[in-house]
C-alpha positions as CSV (number, residue, x, y, z in Angstrom):
1,M,-78.6,-70.8,-48.6
2,L,-75.8,-69.7,-46.3
3,K,-73.2,-73.0,-47.9
4,R,-74.0,-71.3,-51.4
5,I,-73.0,-68.1,-50.5
6,V,-69.8,-69.4,-49.1
7,I,-69.2,-71.5,-52.1
8,D,-69.5,-68.8,-54.4
9,D,-67.7,-66.5,-52.8
10,I,-65.3,-69.3,-53.0
11,M,-65.4,-69.6,-56.5
12,N,-65.0,-66.3,-57.7
13,S,-62.0,-65.7,-55.5
14,I,-60.4,-69.1,-57.9
15,I,-58.2,-66.8,-60.4
16,P,-55.4,-68.8,-63.0
17,I,-52.3,-67.8,-62.6
18,S,-52.9,-67.1,-66.5
19,R,-54.1,-63.6,-65.8
20,F,-51.1,-62.1,-64.0
21,N,-48.9,-63.6,-67.0
22,R,-51.6,-61.1,-69.4
23,G,-51.1,-58.5,-67.1
24,E,-53.7,-58.0,-65.0
25,A,-51.2,-57.9,-61.6
26,N,-52.8,-54.7,-60.7
27,K,-56.2,-55.8,-61.1
28,I,-56.9,-58.7,-59.6
29,F,-54.2,-56.4,-56.7
30,D,-57.4,-54.5,-56.6
31,E,-59.7,-57.5,-56.5
32,V,-58.5,-58.4,-53.5
33,K,-57.8,-55.0,-51.7
34,Q,-62.1,-55.0,-52.5
35,S,-62.6,-58.6,-51.2
36,G,-60.2,-60.0,-49.0
37,Y,-58.0,-62.4,-50.9
38,K,-57.8,-64.2,-54.2
39,I,-56.6,-67.8,-54.4
40,V,-54.6,-68.3,-57.8
41,M,-54.4,-71.9,-59.4
42,K,-51.6,-72.7,-61.9
43,N,-52.5,-76.0,-63.4
44,S,-55.5,-76.7,-61.7
45,T,-53.6,-76.6,-58.8
46,P,-53.9,-74.4,-55.6
47,A,-50.4,-72.2,-56.4
48,C,-50.8,-69.8,-53.2
49,I,-53.6,-67.4,-51.7
50,L,-53.1,-63.8,-51.7
51,I,-55.0,-60.9,-48.9
52,A,-55.4,-58.0,-48.3
53,P,-52.7,-56.3,-45.4
54,E,-55.4,-55.5,-43.4
55,K,-55.9,-60.2,-43.0
56,Y,-53.1,-60.7,-42.7
57,A,-52.6,-58.1,-40.0
58,D,-56.0,-60.0,-38.1
59,L,-54.5,-63.5,-39.0
60,T,-50.6,-62.8,-37.5
61,E,-52.9,-61.2,-34.5
62,Q,-54.9,-64.0,-33.6
63,L,-51.8,-66.2,-34.1
64,E,-49.7,-64.7,-31.6
65,N,-53.0,-63.8,-29.1
66,Y,-53.8,-68.0,-29.4
67,A,-50.5,-68.7,-28.4
68,L,-50.1,-66.7,-25.7
69,Y,-53.4,-68.3,-24.7
70,I,-51.7,-71.6,-25.2
71,E,-48.8,-70.9,-23.2
72,A,-51.3,-69.0,-20.3
73,E,-53.1,-72.4,-20.5
74,E,-49.7,-74.6,-20.0
75,R,-47.7,-72.1,-17.2
76,M,-51.8,-72.6,-14.8
77,K,-51.3,-75.9,-15.3
78,N,-48.1,-76.8,-14.1
79,A,-48.2,-74.0,-11.3
80,K,-48.7,-74.5,-8.3
81,S,-51.2,-72.9,-5.7
82,N,-48.4,-70.8,-4.3
83,D,-47.9,-69.5,-7.5
84,F,-50.7,-67.1,-7.2
85,I,-51.0,-63.2,-5.9
86,P,-53.8,-61.5,-4.8
87,E,-54.3,-58.3,-7.1
88,K,-55.1,-56.6,-3.4
89,A,-51.0,-57.7,-2.6
90,V,-50.1,-57.0,-6.1
91,M,-51.6,-53.5,-6.1
92,E,-50.6,-52.9,-1.6
93,R,-46.6,-54.3,-2.7
94,L,-46.4,-51.4,-5.9
95,G,-48.8,-48.8,-4.1
96,I,-51.9,-48.8,-6.1
97,K,-55.1,-48.0,-4.5
98,E,-58.7,-48.7,-6.0
99,E,-58.8,-44.6,-7.3
100,D,-55.8,-44.2,-8.9
101,L,-57.1,-47.7,-11.3
102,E,-60.9,-45.4,-11.8
103,A,-58.9,-42.9,-14.1
104,C,-57.4,-45.3,-15.7
105,E,-58.4,-46.8,-19.2
106,V,-57.3,-49.9,-19.5
107,E,-57.9,-52.8,-22.7
108,I,-56.0,-55.9,-22.0
109,D,-55.4,-58.0,-24.6
Protein backbone atom coordinates (compact mmCIF):
# COMPACT_ATOMS: atom_id res chain seq x y z
CA MET A 1 0.00 0.00 0.00
CA LEU A 2 2.78 2.45 0.91
CA LYS A 3 4.64 1.77 -2.34
CA ARG A 4 1.48 2.45 -4.32
CA ILE A 5 1.02 5.85 -2.67
CA VAL A 6 4.59 6.87 -3.48
CA ILE A 7 4.25 5.71 -7.09
CA ASP A 8 0.94 7.55 -7.44
CA ASP A 9 2.52 10.73 -6.04
CA ILE A 10 5.36 10.51 -8.54
CA MET A 11 3.05 9.73 -11.44
CA ASN A 12 0.83 12.69 -10.54
CA SER A 13 3.88 14.93 -10.40
CA ILE A 14 5.03 14.21 -13.96
CA ILE A 15 4.01 16.85 -16.47
CA PRO A 16 4.88 17.22 -20.17
CA ILE A 17 6.74 20.35 -21.24
CA SER A 18 3.97 20.92 -23.79
CA ARG A 19 1.81 22.26 -20.93
CA PHE A 20 4.18 25.22 -20.75
CA ASN A 21 3.87 25.68 -24.51
CA ARG A 22 0.07 25.81 -24.10
CA GLY A 23 0.39 28.69 -21.63
CA GLU A 24 -0.33 26.71 -18.46
CA ALA A 25 2.67 27.99 -16.49
CA ASN A 26 0.57 29.73 -13.83
CA LYS A 27 -1.49 26.59 -13.29
CA ILE A 28 1.68 24.46 -13.08
CA PHE A 29 3.20 26.84 -10.53
CA ASP A 30 0.03 26.58 -8.44
CA GLU A 31 0.34 22.79 -8.61
CA VAL A 32 3.98 23.01 -7.49
CA LYS A 33 2.93 25.19 -4.57
CA GLN A 34 0.32 22.59 -3.62
CA SER A 35 2.31 19.37 -4.14
CA GLY A 36 5.83 20.66 -3.48
CA TYR A 37 7.31 19.59 -6.82
CA LYS A 38 6.69 18.67 -10.45
CA ILE A 39 8.87 16.66 -12.83
CA VAL A 40 8.90 18.25 -16.28
CA MET A 41 9.31 15.75 -19.12
CA LYS A 42 10.73 16.59 -22.55
CA ASN A 43 10.88 13.85 -25.19
CA SER A 44 9.95 11.25 -22.55
CA THR A 45 12.97 12.23 -20.44
CA PRO A 46 13.02 14.28 -17.23
CA ALA A 47 14.14 17.78 -18.24
CA CYS A 48 13.91 19.49 -14.85
CA ILE A 49 12.24 19.37 -11.48
CA LEU A 50 10.28 22.35 -10.26
CA ILE A 51 10.19 22.62 -6.47
CA ALA A 52 8.45 24.99 -4.11
CA PRO A 53 10.72 27.61 -2.49
CA GLU A 54 10.08 26.12 0.96
CA LYS A 55 11.20 22.68 -0.22
CA TYR A 56 14.29 24.22 -1.83
CA ALA A 57 15.18 26.03 1.39
CA ASP A 58 14.72 22.79 3.35
CA LEU A 59 16.91 20.84 0.93
CA THR A 60 19.70 23.42 0.97
CA GLU A 61 19.60 23.53 4.78
CA GLN A 62 19.89 19.74 4.89
CA LEU A 63 22.86 19.84 2.53
CA GLU A 64 24.56 22.51 4.64
CA ASN A 65 23.94 20.49 7.81
CA TYR A 66 25.35 17.38 6.16
CA ALA A 67 28.47 19.28 5.04
CA LEU A 68 28.95 20.55 8.61
CA TYR A 69 28.48 17.03 9.95
CA ILE A 70 31.13 15.66 7.56
CA GLU A 71 33.52 18.45 8.53
CA ALA A 72 32.95 17.79 12.24
CA GLU A 73 33.50 14.05 11.73
CA GLU A 74 36.76 14.76 9.88
CA ARG A 75 37.96 17.12 12.61
CA MET A 76 37.13 14.60 15.32
CA LYS A 77 38.98 11.89 13.44
CA ASN A 78 42.10 14.05 13.10
CA ALA A 79 41.97 15.60 16.57
CA LYS A 80 44.40 14.80 19.34
CA SER A 81 43.25 14.38 22.92
CA ASN A 82 44.91 17.66 23.95
CA ASP A 83 42.89 19.54 21.26
CA PHE A 84 39.81 19.40 23.47
CA ILE A 85 39.04 21.83 26.28
CA PRO A 86 36.55 20.72 28.93
CA GLU A 87 33.32 22.72 29.12
CA LYS A 88 34.01 23.85 32.69
CA ALA A 89 37.43 25.23 31.68
CA VAL A 90 35.89 27.22 28.80
CA MET A 91 33.21 28.62 31.08
CA GLU A 92 35.83 29.56 33.66
CA ARG A 93 37.98 31.34 31.05
CA LEU A 94 34.98 33.29 29.77
CA GLY A 95 33.59 34.04 33.23
CA ILE A 96 30.32 32.21 32.59
CA LYS A 97 28.42 30.61 35.47
CA GLU A 98 25.78 27.87 35.34
CA GLU A 99 23.18 30.38 36.58
CA ASP A 100 23.93 32.60 33.57
CA LEU A 101 23.08 29.76 31.22
CA GLU A 102 19.84 28.80 32.95
CA ALA A 103 18.26 32.13 31.97
CA CYS A 104 19.23 31.71 28.31
CA GLU A 105 17.37 29.82 25.62
CA VAL A 106 19.86 28.30 23.22
CA GLU A 107 19.05 26.33 20.10
CA ILE A 108 21.88 24.43 18.48
CA ASP A 109 21.47 23.41 14.85
